C-alpha atoms as a printed R data frame, in Angstrom:
    type eleno elety resid chain resno       x       y       z
1   ATOM     1    CA   MET     A     1  23.008 -72.935 114.696
2   ATOM     2    CA   ILE     A     2  22.271 -69.413 114.309
3   ATOM     3    CA   VAL     A     3  18.450 -70.164 115.421
4   ATOM     4    CA   ALA     A     4  19.414 -71.997 118.234
5   ATOM     5    CA   LEU     A     5  21.745 -69.376 119.667
6   ATOM     6    CA   LEU     A     6  18.989 -66.635 118.981
7   ATOM     7    CA   SER     A     7  16.729 -68.752 121.146
8   ATOM     8    CA   LEU     A     8  19.203 -69.683 124.026
9   ATOM     9    CA   GLY     A     9  19.765 -65.784 123.900
10  ATOM    10    CA   PHE     A    10  16.355 -65.046 124.630
11  ATOM    11    CA   LEU     A    11  15.734 -67.347 127.061
12  ATOM    12    CA   VAL     A    12  18.584 -66.420 129.117
13  ATOM    13    CA   SER     A    13  17.261 -62.755 128.768
14  ATOM    14    CA   PHE     A    14  14.032 -64.026 129.558
15  ATOM    15    CA   GLY     A    15  15.415 -65.392 133.101
16  ATOM    16    CA   VAL     A    16  17.248 -62.156 133.475
17  ATOM    17    CA   TRP     A    17  14.002 -59.974 133.159
18  ATOM    18    CA   ASN     A    18  12.603 -62.011 135.408
19  ATOM    19    CA   LEU     A    19  14.469 -61.792 138.117
20  ATOM    20    CA   PHE     A    20  14.454 -58.085 138.008
21  ATOM    21    CA   LYS     A    21  10.776 -57.880 137.605
22  ATOM    22    CA   LEU     A    22  10.183 -60.046 140.780
23  ATOM    23    CA   ASP     A    23  12.424 -57.476 142.208
24  ATOM    24    CA   ARG     A    24  10.023 -54.566 141.570
25  ATOM    25    CA   GLU     A    25   7.149 -56.386 142.113
26  ATOM    26    CA   LEU     A    26   8.519 -57.366 145.568
27  ATOM    27    CA   SER     A    27   9.158 -53.395 146.135
28  ATOM    28    CA   LYS     A    28   5.715 -52.943 145.940
29  ATOM    29    CA   PHE     A    29   4.665 -54.641 149.289
30  ATOM    30    CA   THR     A    30   8.184 -54.774 150.971
31  ATOM    31    CA   GLU     A    31  10.517 -52.428 152.920
32  ATOM    32    CA   PRO     A    32  14.301 -52.072 152.751
33  ATOM    33    CA   GLU     A    33  14.315 -52.152 156.421
34  ATOM    34    CA   ALA     A    34  13.161 -55.010 158.848
35  ATOM    35    CA   ARG     A    35  10.513 -54.008 161.817
36  ATOM    36    CA   PRO     A    36  11.367 -56.663 164.481
37  ATOM    37    CA   THR     A    37   8.571 -58.133 166.052
38  ATOM    38    CA   PRO     A    38   8.039 -57.999 169.843
39  ATOM    39    CA   VAL     A    39  10.158 -60.290 172.113
40  ATOM    40    CA   PRO     A    40   8.639 -60.825 175.513
41  ATOM    41    CA   ASP     A    41  10.963 -60.065 178.616
42  ATOM    42    CA   LEU     A    42  11.981 -63.127 180.179
43  ATOM    43    CA   GLY     A    43  12.685 -61.739 183.640
44  ATOM    44    CA   ALA     A    44   9.259 -60.015 183.785
45  ATOM    45    CA   ASN     A    45   7.777 -63.146 182.885
46  ATOM    46    CA   ALA     A    46   9.362 -65.445 185.442
47  ATOM    47    CA   ALA     A    47   6.121 -67.021 186.652
48  ATOM    48    CA   ALA     A    48   4.858 -67.607 183.312
49  ATOM    49    CA   ILE     A    49   7.718 -69.288 182.229
50  ATOM    50    CA   ASN     A    50   7.304 -71.585 185.354
51  ATOM    51    CA   VAL     A    51   3.859 -72.381 184.084
52  ATOM    52    CA   LEU     A    52   4.782 -73.017 180.437
53  ATOM    53    CA   ASN     A    53   7.532 -75.395 181.865
54  ATOM    54    CA   SER     A    54   5.058 -77.262 184.203
55  ATOM    55    CA   LYS     A    55   3.153 -77.673 181.068
56  ATOM    56    CA   ILE     A    56   5.644 -78.920 178.842
57  ATOM    57    CA   GLU     A    57   6.449 -81.453 181.225
58  ATOM    58    CA   THR     A    58   2.514 -82.707 181.703
59  ATOM    59    CA   PHE     A    59   2.781 -83.156 178.500
60  ATOM    60    CA   LYS     A    60   6.147 -85.199 177.956
61  ATOM    61    CA   THR     A    61   5.374 -87.556 180.926
62  ATOM    62    CA   ASP     A    62   1.990 -88.356 179.919
63  ATOM    63    CA   GLN     A    63   3.068 -89.084 176.621
64  ATOM    64    CA   GLY     A    64   6.189 -90.750 177.439
65  ATOM    65    CA   ASN     A    65   4.032 -92.958 179.726
66  ATOM    66    CA   LYS     A    66   1.679 -94.061 176.448
67  ATOM    67    CA   ARG     A    67  -1.013 -91.890 177.805
68  ATOM    68    CA   ASP     A    68  -3.283 -89.342 175.947
69  ATOM    69    CA   ALA     A    69  -1.326 -86.356 175.914
70  ATOM    70    CA   SER     A    70  -2.490 -82.590 174.988
71  ATOM    71    CA   ILE     A    71  -0.816 -78.855 175.631
72  ATOM    72    CA   THR     A    72  -3.208 -75.861 175.391
73  ATOM    73    CA   LEU     A    73  -1.193 -72.775 174.798
74  ATOM    74    CA   THR     A    74  -2.116 -68.896 174.419
75  ATOM    75    CA   PRO     A    75  -0.178 -66.517 172.294
76  ATOM    76    CA   GLU     A    76   1.712 -65.178 175.287
77  ATOM    77    CA   GLU     A    77   3.003 -68.562 176.182
78  ATOM    78    CA   ILE     A    78   4.005 -69.362 172.539
79  ATOM    79    CA   ASN     A    79   5.823 -66.094 172.533
80  ATOM    80    CA   LEU     A    80   7.458 -67.081 175.515
81  ATOM    81    CA   ALA     A    81   8.735 -70.364 173.971
82  ATOM    82    CA   ILE     A    82  10.080 -68.700 171.225
83  ATOM    83    CA   ALA     A    83  11.980 -66.261 173.297
84  ATOM    84    CA   ALA     A    84  13.236 -68.821 176.052
85  ATOM    85    CA   PHE     A    85  14.048 -71.562 174.142
86  ATOM    86    CA   ASP     A    86  17.481 -71.815 171.932
87  ATOM    87    CA   GLN     A    87  15.269 -74.080 169.455
88  ATOM    88    CA   PHE     A    88  13.447 -71.324 168.687
89  ATOM    89    CA   GLU     A    89  15.964 -68.459 168.260
90  ATOM    90    CA   GLU     A    90  15.341 -68.193 164.289
91  ATOM    91    CA   LEU     A    91  11.931 -67.340 164.891
92  ATOM    92    CA   ARG     A    92  12.550 -64.228 167.411
93  ATOM    93    CA   LYS     A    93  12.295 -60.770 165.706
94  ATOM    94    CA   THR     A    94  10.835 -62.423 162.969
95  ATOM    95    CA   PHE     A    95   7.694 -64.383 164.024
96  ATOM    96    CA   SER     A    96   5.311 -63.429 166.815
97  ATOM    97    CA   VAL     A    97   1.864 -64.565 167.665
98  ATOM    98    CA   LYS     A    98  -0.484 -61.713 167.742
99  ATOM    99    CA   SER     A    99  -4.068 -63.366 168.844
100 ATOM   100    CA   ILE     A   100  -5.336 -66.712 168.024
101 ATOM   101    CA   LYS     A   101  -8.999 -67.220 167.180
102 ATOM   102    CA   LYS     A   102 -11.634 -70.124 166.817
103 ATOM   103    CA   ASP     A   103 -10.623 -70.230 162.989
104 ATOM   104    CA   GLN     A   104  -6.872 -68.601 162.448
105 ATOM   105    CA   ILE     A   105  -3.953 -67.400 164.080
106 ATOM   106    CA   ASP     A   106  -2.698 -63.753 163.473
107 ATOM   107    CA   ILE     A   107   1.152 -63.543 163.362
108 ATOM   108    CA   ASP     A   108   3.457 -60.551 163.406
109 ATOM   109    CA   ILE     A   109   6.381 -61.191 160.548
110 ATOM   110    CA   SER     A   110   9.332 -59.442 159.538
111 ATOM   111    CA   PHE     A   111  10.384 -61.895 156.505
112 ATOM   112    CA   PRO     A   112  13.744 -61.455 154.823
113 ATOM   113    CA   LEU     A   113  13.119 -61.790 151.177
114 ATOM   114    CA   ARG     A   114  15.980 -61.848 148.426
115 ATOM   115    CA   GLY     A   115  15.851 -58.525 146.878
116 ATOM   116    CA   SER     A   116  17.644 -57.341 143.546
117 ATOM   117    CA   PRO     A   117  19.901 -60.175 142.129
118 ATOM   118    CA   THR     A   118  22.897 -57.610 141.258
119 ATOM   119    CA   LYS     A   119  23.019 -56.277 144.567
120 ATOM   120    CA   GLY     A   120  22.231 -59.329 146.666
121 ATOM   121    CA   ASP     A   121  20.548 -56.986 149.037
122 ATOM   122    CA   PHE     A   122  17.279 -58.189 151.320
123 ATOM   123    CA   ARG     A   123  13.698 -56.658 151.332
124 ATOM   124    CA   TYR     A   124  11.582 -57.450 154.297
125 ATOM   125    CA   LEU     A   125   7.846 -58.329 154.566
126 ATOM   126    CA   ASN     A   126   6.687 -56.347 157.853
127 ATOM   127    CA   GLY     A   127   3.048 -56.940 158.541
128 ATOM   128    CA   THR     A   128   0.066 -59.298 159.986
129 ATOM   129    CA   MET     A   129   0.010 -62.751 158.538
130 ATOM   130    CA   ILE     A   130  -3.491 -64.256 158.915
131 ATOM   131    CA   ALA     A   131  -3.440 -68.316 158.569
132 ATOM   132    CA   THR     A   132  -4.754 -71.589 159.645
133 ATOM   133    CA   PRO     A   133  -2.552 -74.588 161.284
134 ATOM   134    CA   GLU     A   134  -2.299 -77.756 159.731
135 ATOM   135    CA   LEU     A   135  -0.811 -80.906 160.903
136 ATOM   136    CA   ALA     A   136   1.156 -82.689 158.093
137 ATOM   137    CA   GLY     A   137   3.765 -85.071 158.023
138 ATOM   138    CA   GLY     A   138   5.027 -84.320 161.197
139 ATOM   139    CA   GLU     A   139   5.018 -80.682 160.969
140 ATOM   140    CA   ILE     A   140   2.557 -77.958 161.785
141 ATOM   141    CA   ILE     A   141   1.965 -75.705 158.939
142 ATOM   142    CA   LEU     A   142   0.206 -72.489 157.887
143 ATOM   143    CA   ILE     A   143  -2.452 -72.620 155.467
144 ATOM   144    CA   VAL     A   144  -2.172 -68.145 154.654
145 ATOM   145    CA   ASP     A   145  -5.120 -67.021 153.888
146 ATOM   146    CA   ARG     A   146  -3.454 -63.126 153.195
147 ATOM   147    CA   VAL     A   147  -0.755 -60.989 154.553
148 ATOM   148    CA   ASP     A   148  -1.674 -57.440 155.941
149 ATOM   149    CA   VAL     A   149   0.757 -54.560 155.115
150 ATOM   150    CA   PRO     A   150   0.040 -51.370 156.288
151 ATOM   151    CA   GLY     A   151  -0.788 -49.134 152.761
152 ATOM   152    CA   LYS     A   152   0.101 -52.145 150.740
153 ATOM   153    CA   SER     A   153  -1.349 -54.598 148.993
154 ATOM   154    CA   VAL     A   154   0.108 -58.219 148.548
155 ATOM   155    CA   PRO     A   155  -0.537 -60.010 145.612
156 ATOM   156    CA   ASP     A   156  -2.197 -63.295 145.321
157 ATOM   157    CA   GLY     A   157   0.922 -64.908 143.312
158 ATOM   158    CA   PHE     A   158   3.206 -64.189 145.896
159 ATOM   159    CA   LEU     A   159   0.621 -65.926 148.536
160 ATOM   160    CA   GLY     A   160   0.517 -68.677 146.558
161 ATOM   161    CA   GLN     A   161   4.419 -69.215 146.766
162 ATOM   162    CA   LEU     A   162   3.937 -68.334 150.531
163 ATOM   163    CA   SER     A   163   1.610 -71.078 151.345
164 ATOM   164    CA   PRO     A   164   1.546 -73.545 152.834
165 ATOM   165    CA   TYR     A   165   3.924 -72.015 155.205
166 ATOM   166    CA   ARG     A   166   6.206 -74.488 156.787
167 ATOM   167    CA   VAL     A   167   7.090 -72.414 159.843
168 ATOM   168    CA   THR     A   168   8.108 -76.078 161.891
169 ATOM   169    CA   GLU     A   169   9.912 -77.840 158.616
170 ATOM   170    CA   ARG     A   170  13.637 -77.080 160.277
171 ATOM   171    CA   TYR     A   171  13.097 -78.721 163.464
172 ATOM   172    CA   LEU     A   172  12.114 -82.354 161.854
173 ATOM   173    CA   GLU     A   173  15.417 -83.242 162.211
174 ATOM   174    CA   GLU     A   174  15.936 -82.065 165.699
175 ATOM   175    CA   GLU     A   175  16.269 -84.531 168.320
176 ATOM   176    CA   THR     A   176  14.330 -82.859 170.814
177 ATOM   177    CA   LEU     A   177  11.240 -81.462 168.895
178 ATOM   178    CA   GLY     A   178  11.137 -83.864 165.681
179 ATOM   179    CA   PRO     A   179  10.438 -87.176 167.805
180 ATOM   180    CA   TRP     A   180   7.351 -86.015 169.603
181 ATOM   181    CA   MET     A   181   6.221 -83.617 166.307
182 ATOM   182    CA   LYS     A   182   5.989 -86.660 164.531
183 ATOM   183    CA   ARG     A   183   3.699 -88.220 166.794
184 ATOM   184    CA   LEU     A   184   1.204 -85.391 166.906
185 ATOM   185    CA   THR     A   185  -1.996 -86.536 165.902
186 ATOM   186    CA   GLY     A   186  -4.433 -83.560 166.407
187 ATOM   187    CA   LEU     A   187  -4.445 -79.460 166.101
188 ATOM   188    CA   SER     A   188  -7.352 -77.340 167.085
189 ATOM   189    CA   LEU     A   189  -7.919 -73.670 168.037
190 ATOM   190    CA   ALA     A   190 -10.500 -71.829 170.576
191 ATOM   191    CA   GLU     A   191 -10.825 -68.210 171.359
192 ATOM   192    CA   GLY     A   192  -7.132 -67.514 172.980
193 ATOM   193    CA   THR     A   193  -5.575 -70.965 172.512
194 ATOM   194    CA   LEU     A   194  -3.988 -73.774 170.460
195 ATOM   195    CA   THR     A   195  -4.137 -77.338 171.570
196 ATOM   196    CA   LEU     A   196  -1.606 -79.824 170.610
197 ATOM   197    CA   THR     A   197  -2.692 -83.563 171.190
198 ATOM   198    CA   ILE     A   198  -1.288 -87.185 170.872
199 ATOM   199    CA   LYS     A   199  -3.617 -89.819 170.731
200 ATOM   200    CA   THR     A   200  -1.929 -93.192 171.524
201 ATOM   201    CA   GLU     A   201  -5.205 -95.049 169.328
202 ATOM   202    CA   SER     A   202  -4.585 -92.631 166.527
203 ATOM   203    CA   GLU     A   203  -2.351 -92.282 163.415
204 ATOM   204    CA   PRO     A   204  -0.593 -88.884 162.666
205 ATOM   205    CA   PRO     A   205  -1.677 -87.589 159.507
206 ATOM   206    CA   GLY     A   206  -0.041 -88.250 156.457
207 ATOM   207    CA   ALA     A   207   2.425 -85.307 154.283
208 ATOM   208    CA   GLN     A   208   0.718 -82.689 152.433
209 ATOM   209    CA   PRO     A   209   1.999 -82.748 148.926
210 ATOM   210    CA   LYS     A   210   4.155 -80.002 147.922
211 ATOM   211    CA   LYS     A   211   2.977 -77.238 145.894
212 ATOM   212    CA   VAL     A   212   5.119 -76.268 142.838
213 ATOM   213    CA   GLY     A   213   4.479 -72.494 142.226
214 ATOM   214    CA   PRO     A   214   4.153 -70.853 138.724
215 ATOM   215    CA   GLY     A   215   7.891 -68.980 139.687
216 ATOM   216    CA   HIS     A   216   9.562 -72.242 139.975
217 ATOM   217    CA   LEU     A   217   8.105 -73.491 136.886
218 ATOM   218    CA   ILE     A   218   8.993 -70.532 134.896
219 ATOM   219    CA   ARG     A   219  12.577 -70.713 136.079
220 ATOM   220    CA   ALA     A   220  12.660 -74.764 135.305
221 ATOM   221    CA   GLY     A   221  11.109 -74.223 132.141
222 ATOM   222    CA   VAL     A   222  13.823 -71.636 131.103
223 ATOM   223    CA   LEU     A   223  16.626 -73.892 132.522
224 ATOM   224    CA   LEU     A   224  15.177 -76.758 130.559
225 ATOM   225    CA   GLY     A   225  14.999 -74.909 127.305
226 ATOM   226    CA   ALA     A   226  18.874 -73.643 127.878
227 ATOM   227    CA   VAL     A   227  20.211 -76.817 128.353
228 ATOM   228    CA   LEU     A   228  18.014 -78.626 125.143
229 ATOM   229    CA   LEU     A   229  19.292 -75.259 123.051
230 ATOM   230    CA   GLY     A   230  22.591 -76.051 124.204
231 ATOM   231    CA   LEU     A   231  22.803 -79.811 123.251
232 ATOM   232    CA   ILE     A   232  21.211 -79.087 119.702
233 ATOM   233    CA   ALA     A   233  24.126 -76.335 119.542
234 ATOM   234    CA   VAL     A   234  26.660 -79.095 120.405
235 ATOM   235    CA   THR     A   235  25.294 -81.805 118.181
236 ATOM   236    CA   ILE     A   236  25.096 -79.192 114.988
237 ATOM   237    CA   LEU     A   237  28.743 -78.171 115.935
238 ATOM   238    CA   ALA     A   238  29.923 -81.797 116.169
239 ATOM   239    CA   SER     A   239  28.323 -82.765 112.783
240 ATOM   240    CA   LYS     A   240  29.814 -79.880 110.967
241 ATOM   241    CA   ARG     A   241  33.439 -80.452 112.179
242 ATOM   242    CA   GLY     A   242  32.217 -84.303 111.712
243 ATOM   243    CA   LYS     A   243  31.708 -83.439 107.614
244 ATOM   244    CA   GLN     A   244  34.625 -81.168 107.532
245 ATOM   245    CA   VAL     A   245  37.006 -84.251 108.517
246 ATOM   246    CA   SER     A   246  35.540 -86.664 106.230
247 ATOM   247    CA   SER     A   247  35.844 -84.200 103.620
């Protein structure tokens, strides 16, 4: 019983220590304040919005008529879509495409991350995410290569937790975006543009297996150990009480 309780105490203490350690590590490359990403002015970009809407309508019409459909977007058009359409409201001021290259996308980010477990506040990852977009199970995911934060280094362990970044997961069940996202069959990059494609004779790519980071494994191990030790302690107590009653 004593061994079980000591072991349980150790696991709980280790779990609490791990949370505070996480907060200390986050403070090395995050900031206490957000640095909102730029949001384009809709009034000053009225003509560009009309062009974007025309592209979207052509894409929807071709796809609706069971024809091959594609839409090619520039960084400016992606950012306009984020600013103009209500579905993307959560991305505003936190996610802005900086540039598109042949093999990567540079994205300005300001992500809130949970900070100290005792204070309940947030830390902010302000920097530029360098990533490669892919299609997986009806989602556009980002395979993160690195995050550039001025004067700071983002550790590989954190990047492992961040990648793949499921930027469109929240739209899978959205009534407008969800259905056509699940029909996407191709995604390609060129200098300055991103192209999404639906080919009628091609199958959408399957889902990518979810990665389980080491942090999740540690927390799961602590929880499992605590549960097992708790069961052992209950069993021992029940056994002792049974003996006392029988005597």
